[in-house]
C-alpha positions as CSV (number, residue, x, y, z in Angstrom):
1,X,-40.1,-4.1,-5.3
2,X,-36.4,-3.4,-5.7
3,X,-34.1,-5.8,-7.6
4,X,-30.4,-6.4,-7.4
5,X,-28.4,-5.3,-10.4
6,X,-25.0,-6.9,-11.2
7,X,-22.9,-9.2,-9.1
8,X,-23.9,-12.6,-7.7
9,X,-27.5,-11.6,-7.0
10,X,-28.3,-10.0,-10.4
11,X,-32.0,-10.1,-11.1
12,X,-33.1,-11.3,-7.7
13,X,-35.8,-9.5,-5.7
14,X,-34.4,-7.4,-2.9
15,X,-37.8,-6.7,-1.4
16,X,-39.0,-3.2,-0.5
17,X,-36.2,-0.6,-0.8
18,X,-36.1,0.4,2.9
19,X,-32.4,0.9,3.3
20,X,-29.7,2.8,1.4
21,X,-27.5,-0.3,1.1
22,X,-27.9,-4.0,1.3
23,X,-25.7,-7.2,1.3
24,X,-26.4,-10.1,-0.9
25,X,-24.1,-12.9,-1.9
26,X,-21.3,-11.4,0.3
27,X,-21.4,-8.2,-1.8
28,X,-22.5,-4.7,-1.0
29,X,-25.2,-3.1,-3.0
30,X,-26.5,0.5,-2.8
31,X,-29.8,2.0,-3.9
32,X,-29.8,3.7,-7.2
33,X,-32.0,6.4,-8.7
34,X,-34.1,3.8,-10.4
35,X,-35.0,2.2,-7.0
36,X,-32.9,-0.9,-7.5
37,X,-29.8,-2.0,-5.6
38,X,-26.7,-1.7,-7.7
39,X,-23.4,-3.5,-7.0
40,X,-20.8,-1.2,-5.2
41,X,-17.5,-1.3,-7.2
42,X,-14.6,-2.9,-5.4
43,X,-12.5,0.3,-5.8
44,X,-14.9,2.1,-3.4
45,X,-14.5,-0.6,-0.8
46,X,-10.7,-1.1,-0.9
47,X,-8.8,0.9,1.6
48,X,-5.1,1.2,2.1
49,X,-4.7,-2.5,3.1
50,X,-7.2,-3.6,0.4
51,X,-10.0,-4.5,2.8
52,X,-12.8,-2.6,4.6
53,X,-14.2,0.8,3.7
54,X,-11.9,3.5,2.4
55,X,-10.7,5.7,5.3
56,X,-11.9,3.3,8.1
57,X,-9.0,1.8,9.9
58,X,-11.0,-0.4,12.3
59,X,-14.5,-1.1,13.3
60,X,-13.9,0.3,16.8
61,X,-12.6,3.6,15.4
62,X,-15.6,3.8,13.0
63,X,-18.0,3.2,15.8
64,X,-16.4,5.8,18.0
65,X,-16.5,8.3,15.2
66,X,-20.1,7.6,14.6
67,X,-21.0,8.1,18.3
68,X,-19.0,11.3,18.4
69,X,-20.7,12.6,15.2
70,X,-24.2,11.9,16.5
71,X,-23.4,13.0,20.0
72,X,-25.7,10.5,21.7
73,X,-25.9,6.8,22.5
74,X,-25.6,5.3,19.0
75,X,-26.1,1.7,20.1
76,X,-29.5,2.5,21.7
77,X,-30.5,4.6,18.6
78,X,-29.5,1.9,16.2
79,X,-31.5,-0.7,18.2
80,X,-34.6,1.5,18.0
81,X,-34.2,2.1,14.3
82,X,-33.7,-1.7,13.6
83,X,-36.8,-2.5,15.7
84,X,-38.8,0.0,13.7
85,X,-37.5,-1.3,10.4
86,X,-38.5,-4.9,11.4
87,X,-42.0,-3.6,12.1
88,X,-42.2,-1.9,8.7
89,X,-41.0,-5.0,6.9
90,X,-43.6,-7.2,8.8
91,X,-46.4,-4.7,7.9
92,X,-45.4,-4.7,4.2
93,X,-45.8,-8.5,4.0
């Protein structure tokens, strides 16, 4: 079982480490080499306007870039991945 390290969720169980990142307490955590979720520093998240991810101007532009990079229907792919992740989480209980 992964745990949150630092931030508002420090020490809480994060459940199985199925994803590279996780949100807890309104903060972003990323998986570390030790298998725990570590708080992502604010400097990584602050863009030119001080909000959002660095280099991402808008959600629409990020979504379009993702679809272009993958070269397929990203929305359908994400839905399939999320459905599979839900099945894995249910099976792990």
